[in-house]
C-alpha positions in Angstrom: 0.2 -0.2 -0.3 1.4 3.5 -1.1 -0.7 5.7 0.8 -2.7 5.3 3.8 -6.4 4.4 3.1 -8.1 6.7 4.1 -5.2 9.1 3.3 -6.3 9.3 -0.3 -9.8 9.1 0.2 -9.7 12.2 2.1 -7.9 12.9 -1.4 -10.1 12.0 -3.9 -13.2 13.8 -2.4 -11.0 17.2 -2.1 -10.2 16.9 -6.4 -13.0 18.9 -8.9 -13.4 17.5 -11.9 -10.8 19.2 -13.9 -8.3 18.0 -10.7 -9.8 13.8 -11.7 -9.5 14.7 -15.3 -5.8 15.3 -14.1 -5.3 12.8 -11.9 -6.6 10.1 -14.3 -4.3 11.1 -17.1 -1.1 10.4 -14.9 -2.7 7.5 -14.0 -3.2 6.1 -17.7 0.4 7.2 -18.8 2.2 4.4 -17.1 0.6 2.1 -19.1 0.9 3.6 -22.8 2.9 1.9 -24.7 2.3 5.3 -27.5 5.0 4.1 -30.7 5.1 0.7 -29.9 8.8 -0.1 -31.6 10.4 -0.8 -28.7 7.3 -2.7 -27.0 8.1 -5.4 -24.9 5.7 -7.4 -23.4 8.1 -9.0 -20.2 8.3 -5.2 -19.3 4.6 -4.8 -18.2 3.9 -6.6 -14.8 0.3 -8.5 -14.3 -0.1 -7.2 -10.7 -0.2 -3.2 -10.2 2.9 -1.6 -8.2 0.8 -1.2 -5.0 0.1 -3.6 -3.0 -4.0 -3.8 -2.6 -5.4 -5.9 0.5 -8.1 -6.2 1.6 -8.2 -2.8 3.9 -7.6 -1.0 0.6 -11.7 -2.2 -0.4 -13.5 0.9 0.0 -10.0 3.1 -1.9 -10.3 1.3 -4.8 -14.3 1.3 -5.4 -14.3 5.2 -4.3 -11.5 5.6 -7.1 -13.3 3.7 -9.7 -16.9 5.3 -8.4 -15.5 9.0 -9.2 -13.5 7.3 -12.8 -16.9 6.7 -14.1 -18.5 10.1 -13.0 -15.3 12.3 -14.9 -16.3 9.7 -17.5 -20.0 9.9 -17.5 -19.3 13.7 -18.0 -16.8 14.0 -20.7 -19.8 11.4 -22.6 -22.9 13.9 -22.5 -19.9 16.3 -23.9 -18.8 14.2 -26.7 -22.7 12.7 -27.4 -24.0 16.6 -27.7 -20.9 18.4 -29.5 -21.5 15.2 -32.0 -18.4 16.2 -33.9 -15.5 13.1 -32.8 -16.0 9.4 -31.5 -14.4 7.2 -29.5 -13.8 3.4 -30.3 -12.6 1.4 -27.8 -11.0 -2.2 -28.0 -10.6 -4.7 -25.8 -8.2 -7.6 -26.6 -6.8 -10.2 -23.9 -6.3 -13.9 -23.3 -10.0 -15.9 -21.8 -11.0 -14.6 -18.0 -9.2 -11.5 -18.6 -11.7 -9.3 -17.5 -12.8 -7.6 -20.6 -16.8 -8.2 -20.1 -16.2 -7.2 -16.3 -14.3 -4.0 -17.4 -17.0 -3.4 -19.6 -19.8 -3.5 -17.2 -18.3 -2.0 -14.6 -16.6 0.9 -16.4 -18.6 2.2 -18.2 -21.9 1.7 -15.6 -22.4 5.7 -15.5 -22.4 6.8 -19.6 -25.7 7.1 -21.4 -26.8 4.1 -23.3 -28.0 6.2 -26.1 -23.8 7.4 -26.4 -22.7 3.8 -26.3 -22.3 0.9 -27.8 -20.9 -2.6 -27.8 -20.0 -5.1 -30.1 -19.0 -9.0 -29.5 -17.0 -10.8 -32.3 -17.3 -14.2 -32.2 -16.2 -16.8 -34.7 -16.4 -14.7 -38.2 -19.7 -16.2 -40.3 -19.5 -16.8 -43.7 -20.8 -13.7 -45.1 -17.7 -12.1 -42.9 -15.4 -14.5 -44.6 -16.4 -13.5 -48.5 -15.1 -9.5 -47.5 -11.7 -8.3 -46.2 -10.9 -8.9 -43.0 -11.3 -5.6 -41.3 -15.5 -5.6 -43.1 -16.9 -6.9 -40.3 -15.9 -4.9 -37.6 -16.1 -1.9 -40.1 -20.2 -2.3 -39.5 -19.9 -1.3 -36.1 -17.9 1.8 -36.0 -19.1 4.4 -33.5 -21.2 6.9 -34.8 -20.0 10.7 -34.3 -20.7 11.5 -30.5 -20.8 8.1 -29.3 -18.4 5.7 -27.7 -18.0 2.6 -30.1 -17.1 -0.7 -27.2 -15.2 -3.7 -29.7 -14.9 -7.2 -27.4 -12.4 -8.6 -29.4 -12.4 -7.3 -32.7 -10.3 -7.5 -36.2 -6.9 -8.0 -33.8 -8.2 -11.5 -33.8 -7.1 -11.5 -37.1 -3.4 -11.5 -36.3 -3.7 -13.2 -33.2 -5.8 -16.2 -32.9 -5.7 -16.5 -37.0 -1.6 -16.6 -36.2 -1.0 -19.3 -33.4 -4.0 -21.3 -35.5 -2.5 -21.2 -39.1 -5.2 -24.0 -40.8 -7.9 -20.7 -40.4 -5.5 -18.7 -41.9 -6.3 -21.2 -44.7 -9.7 -21.8 -44.7 -11.0 -17.6 -45.1 -10.9 -18.0 -48.5 -7.7 -16.0 -49.3 -6.2 -17.0 -53.2 -3.0 -18.9 -52.1 -0.3 -16.2 -53.8 -2.1 -13.7 -51.3 -0.3 -15.8 -48.4 2.7 -15.4 -47.5 5.4 -15.4 -45.4 4.8 -11.3 -44.9 1.1 -11.3 -44.4 1.0 -10.2 -41.0 3.4 -7.1 -41.3 1.0 -6.8 -44.2 -2.1 -7.0 -41.7 -0.6 -5.0 -39.1 0.4 -2.3 -41.7 -3.4 -2.2 -43.3 -4.3 -1.8 -39.3 -1.9 0.9 -38.8 -3.7 2.6 -42.2 -7.2 1.5 -41.3 -7.0 3.4 -37.4 -5.1 6.3 -39.0 -7.8 6.8 -41.6 -10.8 7.1 -38.3 -8.6 9.2 -36.6 -8.4 11.8 -39.5 -12.1 11.7 -39.8 -13.5 12.1 -36.4 -12.9 8.5 -34.9 -10.0 8.3 -31.7 -9.5 4.8 -31.3 -7.6 3.5 -28.3 -6.7 -0.3 -27.3 -6.5 -2.1 -24.2 -4.8 -5.2 -23.5 -5.8 -6.8 -20.2 -2.5 -8.2 -19.1 -3.1 -11.4 -16.9 -1.3 -14.1 -15.7 -1.1 -17.4 -16.4 -1.2 -18.6 -12.9 -4.4 -16.1 -12.3 -6.3 -17.3 -15.3 -5.8 -20.9 -13.8 -7.3 -19.7 -10.3 -10.2 -17.6 -12.7 -11.2 -20.9 -14.1 -11.7 -22.7 -11.3 -13.9 -20.0 -10.1 -15.5 -20.6 -12.9 -16.1 -24.2 -12.6 -17.7 -24.0 -8.8 -19.8 -21.1 -9.4 -23.2 -22.0 -10.8 -23.5 -18.9 -11.6 -20.2 -18.0 -13.7 -19.5 -22.3 -15.6 -21.5 -21.5 -18.3 -18.8 -19.4 -19.6 -16.3 -22.0 -19.1 -15.8 -24.1 -22.5 -13.3 -26.9 -23.0 -12.0 -24.7 -25.8 -10.7 -21.5 -23.3 -8.8 -24.8 -22.1 -6.9 -25.6 -25.1 -6.5 -22.2 -26.2 -4.2 -22.3 -23.0 -2.4 -24.3 -24.3 -1.0 -22.1 -26.7 -0.2 -19.5 -23.7 3.0 -18.8 -24.8 2.3 -18.6 -29.0 -0.2 -16.4 -27.9 1.8 -14.1 -25.9 4.3 -13.7 -28.7 1.4 -12.6 -31.3 0.2 -10.2 -28.6 3.6 -8.7 -28.1 4.0 -8.6 -32.2 1.0 -7.6 -32.6 1.4 -4.0 -29.7 4.1 -3.7 -31.2 3.6 -2.8 -34.5 -0.4 -1.2 -34.0 1.1 0.8 -31.2 1.5 4.8 -32.0 0.8 8.1 -30.5 -2.8 8.5 -32.0 -4.2 4.8 -31.9 -1.9 3.5 -29.2 -2.5 0.3 -26.6 -2.6 0.5 -23.0 -0.9 -2.6 -21.2 -3.2 -3.0 -18.3 -2.1 -5.4 -15.3 -5.5 -7.5 -15.2 -4.5 -10.3 -12.3 -6.4 -7.5 -9.9 -9.9 -6.5 -11.7 -10.4 -3.4 -9.5 -7.5 -2.4 -10.2 -7.9 -3.2 -13.9 -11.2 -1.1 -13.7 -9.3 2.1 -12.8 -6.9 1.2 -15.3 -9.7 1.2 -18.1 -11.4 4.4 -16.7 -8.2 6.9 -17.1 -7.3 5.0 -20.0 -11.0 6.3 -21.5 -10.7 9.6 -19.9 -7.7 10.3 -21.0 -8.2 9.6 -24.4 -11.5 12.3 -24.2 -10.1 14.6 -22.6 -7.7 14.8 -25.9 -10.8 15.8 -27.8 -10.9 19.2 -26.4 -14.9 18.5 -26.2 -17.5 21.1 -25.2 -20.9 21.6 -25.7 -22.0 24.1 -28.4 -22.6 27.6 -28.4 -26.3 28.5 -28.5 -26.3 32.4 -30.6 -28.3 35.1 -29.0 -30.9 34.8 -31.7 -31.4 31.5 -29.9 -30.7 32.5 -26.0 -33.2 35.6 -26.7 -36.0 32.6 -28.2 -35.2 30.6 -25.3 -35.6 33.4 -22.9 -39.6 34.2 -24.6 -40.1 30.5 -24.3 -38.7 30.8 -20.2 -41.0 33.8 -20.4 -44.5 32.3 -22.0 -44.4 29.5 -19.8 -43.6 31.4 -16.2 -46.9 33.7 -17.4 -48.6 30.5 -18.5 -52.0 30.1 -15.9 -52.5 27.3 -14.1 
């Protein structure tokens, strides 16, 4: 524990919205890869630097609630301004906490301003198009936040780890070369740059969970009747490719993290801490947009005042 919990809680309660946003940006910066050229996954821990015990639960809860409030305020302005949109992509190993992070962090958001899409195995229709097609259909509209639970990044992860999937993607054989992953990284960078230039900011969040923690969560799911429906034998099969996935994630992040569309490597062994990190990353991205409520013209203000006057003079 870096600081007494009660002291930190007291600090949090004294912060205004601007201070909360500044703190969130500072927190998120620790996990922002930026340009991924020199990225090494081993340099990022799966656990937070601070030791969190049961006595810190009030601190963690308060920090997340503060983050959710700040996020809701920014999202309201994003929706009103109707110029920018934000795409948040979640990628992780199974049981890393993607669903829980989306559920808790976005709990304060106006449902009209947010849309969540989960991507499973591609359909026959998906395979008749390019690998970005099925995700393009679900991009957020201006003024909205789009959440992708998995995404086109699966095409350089699971498809790379399981080469048989690539062979079944109906691509012309001469296009399946040793350069295909490099080419897909290039396509993704260009696609995200295109979105940025058209008002959609893209951030990517990798929930970094350890193999030991994944094992415990699998066991917990099996033992819990309310969670074991989420478990499948396929999860165990994929766990057998742990090392291959770690290599694929490292290469993917190294080649697709940019200044404008960065990856955030959030330590996910502690779910509560991870959710604070996710909230901070989203707040940081929204703050980059220089959001502001639309200005009302003097004519409109005068019109509104006339309407107000009529309402006040209205007889019951």
